[in-house]
N, C-alpha and C positions, 0 to 999 in steps of 0.2 A: 352182663348188662344194664343200663343204665336205668331213669325213671320217670315217672311222667309225673310232676304236680300245678296242680290248678289251684291260683292262686287270686281269691276275689281281692277287688279295688275298690278304694272309696265310691261313693256314691253320693257323698258329697263333700263335708269336713273329712281334710287328708288327716285328720287323727283318729279317724275309723280306720285306718291298716293296721294290722295287729304286726308286733314284734315279731313272730315267727313268721309270719310273711315277708318283710322285710329282711330275714336272714335265708331266710330259701332262695329269695330274688338276689342276691349278694352272691351268694355260693351256688347256683347252678350255673351249666356250662353256655348257657342261650335261653334267651327268656321270648316267646314268641306273644305278639302283641298287634291286637283288634287295628288300632292307627299308632305305631312308632313316634308321630309328631306326639299324640295325646296324652300317649308312657312315657315320653320322654320326660315333658316336664315334672309327671311320679317320682321319675329314677330320681331325677337331678334334688328336686327335692329330698329323699334319702339317704344319696350320696349312693348310688347304686350305680356300677359302673359298667357292667355284663350286658356283653354285648346283645342287639333285638335286632329280630326278623319281624319283617310282614306276615299275619296271618288272621286273613276275615273272611267273613261268608262266599266275597266274590272266587279268591282262588285255593280255599281248604280241600273244596275236593279233591285238585290235581299234587296236592304234597300232603298230604299225610303217610300216604306209604314210603316218600323219602322220608321223612319224619322219624317216621315208625325204624325204619332203617336204622339213623340215626342213636335213636334209644339203643337198640341193641346191641350197636359195636358197642356201646358204653357212654352215651353223653347223658346226661343230666337235663332235663329241658321242662321249665315251667311255662306253662299259657296263662296271659293275662286278657280280661277284656277293658274296653273305655271304663269302664266303670259297675262294678259288681263281681257277682259269683260269673263266671265262664263259664257258657254253657246254656244256661238260663235264660232264652231269645240271645240269644250270642250264640258264635260260632267257640265249637269246642268237643258237640258232641261226637263228630264223624272222625276229629281225635281221638277222642278215648275208646270209642268202637274198637277202631287201627288196633289200638293199644292192647284192646282184651283181646281181639281175633290172635296179638302174637304172642298174647303170655307177660306182655311188658307191666310193672307192676305202674302203679297207679295211686294216685292220692290228691283229695280233693282237700284245702285247709277249710276250714268255718271263717264264715268272715259277712258282711257288708253284703245282701241283696237287699232290693226297692221293694218285693212287694213283701217282706214281713214285718219291716214297721208299717205300711199302710193299713194289712191288716188288722194290727195290735190296734194302732190309733184309728179305725173304724169305729171300735162300737157296737159291730155287727157280730154275731158268731163265731169264734173260730177253731170250734174244736174239731168240725169239720168243714173243709173249705175244697174249692178245685181252681186249679193256677190256668188261663185260659191263654196269657201271655198276649199278641197282640192278634186280633179278628183277622180274618180274610178279606179285601181292600174290595173286592167285586166276586169273585164267583165261590158259591158256598158260604156266602157269608148270610144271607135270609135263612137257609138252610139251618148255618150253624145258631143263627138267632133264636130260631123256631126249636131246636132243641135245648138250648138253656131255659126257654124257658118256662122249662118244666123243671130244673134243674132245682132239690131245697137245700144244697150246700151253700155256702158262701162263693160268691166267684170273684176272681182275679183277672184286670184284665191290664193290656201296657197300652197307652195310646197317646198318639201325637197329639199337644195343645192344639194344630191347626184344625185337626179331628175331633176333637173334644164334643163339641156341644154338637154335632151332627147324631156322636156314635151315643150321646145321652139321649137325643131326642128320638133314634130307635129303639134303646131301651124301654121308654117309656111308652112304643109304638104297639111294641114284643112282650115286656114282661109287666106292663100297666104303669100309669101314671105314676100309682103313689109305693112304689117299688122303693123302698130304705135305697142310700149309699152313700160313698164318704169319697171323695176325690180328695188323693195326696199328691203334692207339685213338691218339687224342689225339696226333697228328702234329704235332711241331716244338711241344709243349705241355711244361708242366713236367713232367706225369705220364706222358709216352711210354711207351706197350708195345708192347714187338714179339713177340707168343706164338708158338709152332712146336710144330709135333707135327703129328698125322695128325688127320682131323675128329673124330675119337672120342674124343681125345685133348681136345682144345682144346674140343668141347660137355663134358664131364665138369669143364674147368679154371674156362670159364665159366658154366657151372652153378653152382658153388661161389662164385663171383667175379663178383658180378654186373656185367656192363660199364658203360661210361657212355663219354659223349661219339663223337664221327665213328666210324664202323668203315670199315676197309679188309681184305676180306679176299682172298689171295692163295692159288689152288688151284692145285698141280700137275696139268701135263695128264697124260693118261695114255698108259702107257709101252707103247711098241712090241714 
């Protein structure tokens, strides 16, 4: 029987790729990539010639059984996402669950994940925190915000730059205008920025300065 590796890829600077990650991607029989075009640049940069196959949120529910069968027959397969650790707000969970159900060995390498540096850079308490990923777009969004208004742990969200200001304004509405937060964007890239302040101040700041790039919002919990 083969094995499934989950290999984190850089969220910004290519130097964040680990030596072990490069070795694994060179040694496996197949690489499952969220976007083969995006991953193609990464593999070329590190001289990785392993063949790729597309594996993304639109097809993963159809392909996990077939991939599980291939690993059972002896293939060693690695899963990568466009950036960061697979299965963290990216495809991966369904494949891991399939492999676990089949008693296939699964190993996730440590490596790049956007929310960890954002949390540490925020200056907000990080002894206890909850990762919420992307909030629901429509159905259930208000209910979720009402629930999170009572959350005492530091909260972490992913958000699109196009929805950032609206989300910060909603945080002010549901959490209170003075709730402390930090918006991190372009983590590990040339123009990385960590903007800190209240959710109201940050909404005003990013109204004036249109945000670009990948966004992580870290929000302080409700103080008792």
